[in-house]
C-alpha positions in Angstrom: 12.6 14.5 1.3 15.6 12.1 1.9 17.3 10.6 4.8 20.9 9.5 4.9 21.7 6.2 6.7 25.1 4.5 6.7 26.2 6.0 3.4 22.9 5.3 1.7 20.2 7.8 0.7 16.7 6.5 1.1 13.3 8.1 0.6 11.5 9.0 3.9 7.9 7.9 4.0 5.4 10.6 4.6 2.5 10.1 6.9 1.6 7.1 9.0 2.8 3.7 8.1 0.3 1.7 5.9 0.5 -2.0 5.1 -1.8 -1.4 2.1 0.5 1.4 0.7 3.5 -0.9 1.3 1.9 -3.7 -0.7 0.9 -1.3 -3.5 4.5 0.0 -3.7 5.8 -3.5 -4.1 3.3 -4.3 -6.8 4.1 -1.1 -8.7 7.8 -1.9 -8.5 7.2 -5.4 -10.0 5.1 -3.9 -12.7 7.7 -1.3 -13.6 10.5 -3.9 -14.0 8.2 -6.2 -16.0 7.3 -3.4 -18.4 11.0 -2.4 -18.8 12.4 -5.9 -19.3 13.3 -7.0 -22.8 11.3 -10.2 -23.6 14.5 -12.2 -24.4 16.0 -11.4 -21.0 12.7 -12.1 -19.3 12.3 -15.5 -21.0 15.8 -16.7 -20.3 16.1 -19.5 -17.7 18.3 -18.1 -14.9 18.0 -20.6 -12.1 16.4 -23.8 -10.8 14.3 -24.3 -7.7 15.7 -25.8 -4.5 15.6 -29.6 -4.2 12.2 -30.8 -3.2 10.3 -27.6 -4.0 8.0 -27.5 -7.1 9.9 -30.3 -8.7 7.3 -30.4 -11.5 8.1 -26.8 -12.4 11.9 -26.6 -11.9 12.9 -23.6 -14.0 13.0 -20.0 -13.0 13.1 -17.4 -15.7 14.4 -13.8 -15.8 11.1 -12.1 -15.3 10.4 -14.2 -12.2 13.6 -13.1 -10.4 13.4 -9.5 -11.7 9.9 -9.1 -10.3 10.8 -10.7 -7.0 13.9 -8.5 -6.5 11.8 -5.4 -7.3 9.2 -6.3 -4.6 11.9 -7.1 -2.1 13.6 -3.8 -2.8 10.3 -1.9 -2.3 9.6 -3.7 1.0 13.1 -3.0 2.3 12.8 0.7 1.5 9.6 0.7 3.5 11.3 -0.8 6.5 9.5 -4.2 6.3 11.3 -7.0 8.1 10.5 -10.6 9.0 10.3 -13.7 6.9 9.9 -13.9 3.2 8.0 -16.8 1.7 8.3 -16.5 -2.1 7.7 -18.8 -5.0 11.2 -18.2 -6.4 13.4 -17.5 -3.3 11.7 -20.0 -1.0 11.9 -19.1 2.7 14.4 -16.4 3.7 14.9 -13.5 6.1 13.7 -10.1 5.0 15.2 -6.9 6.4 17.1 -6.1 9.5 16.4 -7.3 13.1 13.2 -6.0 14.6 13.4 -2.5 16.1 10.6 -1.9 18.6 11.2 1.9 18.4 10.5 2.1 14.7 6.7 2.5 13.9 5.1 0.1 11.5 8.0 -2.4 11.5 6.5 -5.3 13.5 8.1 -8.5 12.2 5.8 -10.1 9.6 5.5 -12.9 7.0 5.6 -11.7 3.4 4.0 -14.2 1.1 4.5 -13.5 -2.6 4.0 -14.9 -6.1 6.4 -12.5 -7.9 5.2 -13.4 -11.5 2.3 -15.8 -12.1 2.1 -16.8 -15.7 5.7 -17.7 -16.5 5.0 -20.3 -19.2 2.7 -17.9 -21.0 5.3 -15.2 -20.8 8.0 -17.6 -22.3 5.8 -18.0 -25.4 4.9 -14.3 -25.5 1.2 -15.0 -24.8 0.0 -11.8 -23.2 -2.6 -13.2 -20.8 -2.7 -14.0 -17.1 0.5 -12.2 -16.1 0.1 -11.3 -12.4 2.0 -10.5 -9.3 0.6 -11.0 -5.8 1.8 -10.0 -2.3 0.2 -10.8 1.1 1.5 -9.8 4.5 0.7 -11.6 7.8 1.7 -10.8 11.3 3.5 -13.0 13.8 0.0 -13.7 15.2 -0.7 -15.3 11.8 -3.4 -12.7 11.1 -3.5 -10.8 7.8 -2.3 -7.2 7.5 -2.8 -6.6 3.8 -2.7 -8.2 0.4 -2.7 -7.1 -3.2 -2.4 -8.2 -6.9 -1.5 -6.4 -10.1 -2.4 -7.4 -13.7 0.7 -6.6 -15.8 -1.4 -6.5 -18.9 -4.0 -3.9 -17.8 -2.2 -2.3 -14.9 -5.2 -3.1 -12.6 -4.3 -3.2 -8.9 -6.5 -4.9 -6.3 -5.8 -4.2 -2.6 -7.2 -5.4 0.8 -6.5 -4.5 4.4 -8.5 -4.0 7.6 -10.4 -1.0 6.0 -11.8 -3.2 3.2 -11.0 -4.3 -0.4 -10.8 -2.1 -3.5 -9.6 -2.2 -7.1 -7.9 0.5 -9.1 -8.9 -0.4 -12.7 -5.9 1.3 -14.4 -3.1 3.7 -13.4 -4.5 7.0 -12.2 -8.0 5.7 -11.8 -9.9 6.1 -8.5 -10.3 3.1 -6.2 -13.6 1.2 -6.4 -15.0 -1.1 -3.7 -15.0 -4.8 -4.6 -18.4 -6.4 -5.0 -18.6 -10.2 -5.5 -21.4 -11.5 -7.7 -24.9 -12.1 -6.4 -25.1 -15.6 -8.0 -26.7 -17.9 -5.5 -27.0 -21.2 -7.4 -24.3 -23.4 -8.9 -26.4 -24.1 -12.0 -25.3 -21.7 -14.7 -22.5 -20.2 -12.5 -19.2 -19.0 -13.8 -16.4 -21.2 -12.4 -12.6 -21.1 -12.4 -10.0 -23.8 -11.9 -6.5 -24.1 -13.1 -6.4 -26.3 -16.2 -3.4 -25.1 -18.3 -0.8 -27.8 -17.5 -1.9 -31.3 -18.6 -1.4 -32.9 -15.1 -3.9 -30.4 -13.8 -6.2 -30.4 -16.8 -7.2 -34.1 -16.9 -7.2 -34.7 -13.2 -9.3 -31.6 -12.5 -11.8 -32.1 -15.3 -12.3 -35.8 -14.3 -12.8 -35.1 -10.6 -14.9 -32.0 -11.0 -17.0 -33.2 -14.0 -20.3 -33.3 -11.9 -19.7 -29.7 -10.9 -18.4 -28.5 -14.3 -21.4 -29.9 -16.1 -23.7 -27.5 -14.1 -21.7 -24.4 -15.0 -22.3 -21.9 -17.7 -18.6 -21.0 -18.2 -15.2 -22.3 -16.9 -12.1 -20.1 -16.8 -9.0 -22.3 -16.9 -6.9 -20.0 -14.7 -5.9 -20.2 -11.1 -3.4 -19.2 -8.4 -3.7 -15.8 -6.7 -5.9 -14.2 -9.2 -8.6 -16.9 -8.8 -9.4 -15.3 -5.4 -9.3 -11.8 -7.0 -11.6 -12.8 -9.8 -14.3 -14.0 -7.3 -13.8 -10.8 -5.1 -14.3 -8.6 -8.2 -17.5 -10.4 -9.3 -16.1 -11.8 -12.5 -16.2 -15.4 -11.3 -18.7 -17.0 -9.0 -16.7 -19.9 -7.7 -12.9 -20.7 -7.8 -11.7 -24.2 -7.1 -8.1 -24.7 -6.0 -6.4 -28.0 -5.5 -2.8 -28.7 -4.6 -2.2 -24.9 -4.5 1.1 -23.8 -2.9 1.1 -21.5 0.1 2.6 -18.7 -2.1 -0.4 -19.0 -4.5 -3.0 -18.9 -1.7 -1.9 -16.5 1.0 -0.5 -13.9 -1.4 -4.2 -13.1 -2.3 -6.8 -15.0 -0.4 -7.3 -12.1 2.0 -8.6 -10.1 -0.9 -11.5 -12.5 -1.3 -12.1 -12.6 2.5 -12.2 -8.8 2.9 -14.5 -8.5 -0.1 -17.1 -10.7 1.6 -16.5 -13.9 -0.4 -16.4 -17.2 1.4 -13.3 -19.4 1.4 -12.9 -22.9 3.0 -11.3 -26.2 2.4 -13.3 -28.6 0.2 -14.8 -30.2 3.3 -16.0 -26.8 4.6 -13.3 -26.4 7.3 -11.8 -22.9 7.7 -8.6 -21.8 6.1 -5.8 -20.7 8.5 -2.4 -19.3 7.6 0.6 -21.3 8.7 4.1 -20.2 7.6 5.1 -23.5 5.9 6.5 -22.9 2.4 5.9 -26.6 1.5 2.2 -26.6 2.5 -0.5 -27.3 -0.2 -4.2 -26.5 0.0 -7.4 -27.7 -1.6 -9.8 -24.7 -1.3 -13.0 -23.4 -2.7 -13.8 -19.7 -2.9 -17.4 -18.7 -3.5 -19.0 -15.2 -4.0 -21.4 -15.5 -1.1 -22.4 -17.9 1.8 -25.6 -19.2 0.0 -23.7 -20.2 -3.1 -20.9 -21.6 -1.0 -23.3 -24.0 0.8 -24.5 -25.3 -2.6 -20.9 -25.8 -3.7 -19.9 -27.7 -0.6 -23.0 -30.0 -1.1 -21.9 -30.6 -4.7 -18.3 -31.5 -3.5 -19.5 -34.2 -1.2 -18.3 -37.5 -2.5 -15.7 -35.8 -4.8 -12.1 -36.4 -3.8 -9.7 -33.6 -4.6 -7.3 -34.8 -7.4 -3.8 -35.9 -6.4 -0.4 -35.9 -8.1 1.4 -32.5 -8.0 3.1 -31.1 -5.0 5.0 -27.8 -4.5 
């Protein structure tokens, strides 16, 4: 069924408005464009970031902007409006002015990491290619969040009803279950280690913690929270993480029952500041989280990089 508006034909949404469905549509749109895009076009540098934002990672490539535009298009078709906080576009207005008579269109903040894994993509390393989208209301409370793995097609979603994963296209949704690991000794840990400024600083600062682990996954960003929520990783350490890499996916871990806090144990709260950075730890369960916080006492989060 279609509806004509001001010369444009748009698809009319069936059924009640759903933030989870809206996030899922955005993720699928990003995945479709990533799969269609020719590698050479996706790897081409197409822009630079605005002055003062992520100066250590200044280049934007084709796959970044293509995924971002696909998500924005899906959100606009769904009638989403408010403020976009995105890794590529920065902070900008999304949609038309708020219409109180239109259901499901409360003004919101949309936080997105359109394509996580750009440097791997540029070298055609098919690993850790993700997109993440989170939606928060003007009350700064979460509405929904989701991630998609562009390699496997797995989608992970969270809203007020809970958190689920769809392992592959066409599969049924499965509830998320964080691991039952309750001790740091022998745990599976995750922290971003791929860029040298992160690798050496993180390994040095967290050596007392890393030495107690059984395995360390050197990834991070939005999917670190998803990995803990799915039970693949027991603890994810994030330091100097940008707002777009945190609030695009942290709600997934929270709804799955994982515990997220700052390194000092203080709670995490969303604030719409595109330049904010966070030092967080996400653990599978409260008992493990207490052990992690004890281990972090006396450890100062590394410094150096800013968004």
